[in-house]
C-alpha positions in Angstrom: -23.6 -1.9 -4.5 -23.1 1.4 -2.6 -21.0 -0.5 0.0 -18.8 -2.0 -2.8 -18.3 1.4 -4.4 -17.4 3.1 -1.1 -15.0 0.3 -0.2 -13.5 0.5 -3.6 -12.9 4.2 -3.2 -11.2 3.6 0.2 -9.1 0.8 -1.3 -8.0 3.0 -4.1 -7.1 5.8 -1.7 -5.0 3.3 0.3 -3.2 2.2 -2.9 -2.5 5.8 -4.0 -1.3 6.7 -0.5 1.0 3.6 -0.5 2.6 4.6 -3.8 3.1 8.2 -2.6 4.6 7.0 0.7 7.0 4.7 -1.3 8.0 7.6 -3.5 8.7 9.9 -0.5 10.7 7.2 1.2 12.9 6.5 -1.8 13.4 10.3 -2.3 14.4 10.6 1.3 16.9 7.8 1.0 18.5 9.3 -2.2 18.9 12.8 -0.7 21.4 11.7 2.0 24.6 13.6 2.0 27.1 10.8 1.3 27.0 7.1 0.1 27.4 5.8 3.6 24.4 7.7 4.8 22.4 6.5 1.8 23.3 2.9 2.6 22.4 3.3 6.3 19.0 4.8 5.4 18.4 2.0 2.9 19.1 -0.7 5.5 17.5 0.8 8.5 14.5 2.7 7.0 13.7 2.0 3.4 13.7 -1.8 3.4 11.6 -2.4 6.5 9.1 0.4 5.8 8.8 -0.4 2.1 8.2 -4.1 2.9 5.3 -3.1 5.1 3.9 -0.7 2.5 4.1 -3.2 -0.2 2.4 -5.8 2.0 -0.4 -3.3 2.6 -0.6 -2.5 -1.1 -0.9 -6.2 -1.9 -3.6 -6.7 0.7 -5.6 -3.7 -0.7 -5.5 -5.1 -4.2 -6.5 -8.5 -2.9 -9.4 -6.9 -1.0 -10.5 -5.0 -4.1 -10.5 -8.2 -6.2 -12.4 -10.0 -3.5 -15.2 -7.5 -3.0 -15.8 -7.4 -6.8 -15.9 -11.2 -7.2 -19.3 -12.8 -7.9 -19.4 -13.9 -4.2 -18.2 -10.5 -2.9 -21.6 -9.3 -1.8 -22.1 -12.4 0.2 -18.7 -12.0 1.9 -19.4 -8.4 2.7 -22.8 -9.2 4.2 -21.3 -12.0 6.3 -23.2 -14.9 4.9 
């Protein structure tokens, strides 16, 4: 049970960090000087990095659901 709680805490920290990183990334894109720079930042920085962050967020949520499922303890132990 302690392992589940500690892994849940780590998973929630990852989720909060992902949301904060996404907010920072979108703010960085919007603060460009002109529309051309904003579009360039969107295509070269925001889309690839946000795709990876959203994939990590989805994986963290899946992991949290898996460890709290009825078979989660067995999966964590390895049996």
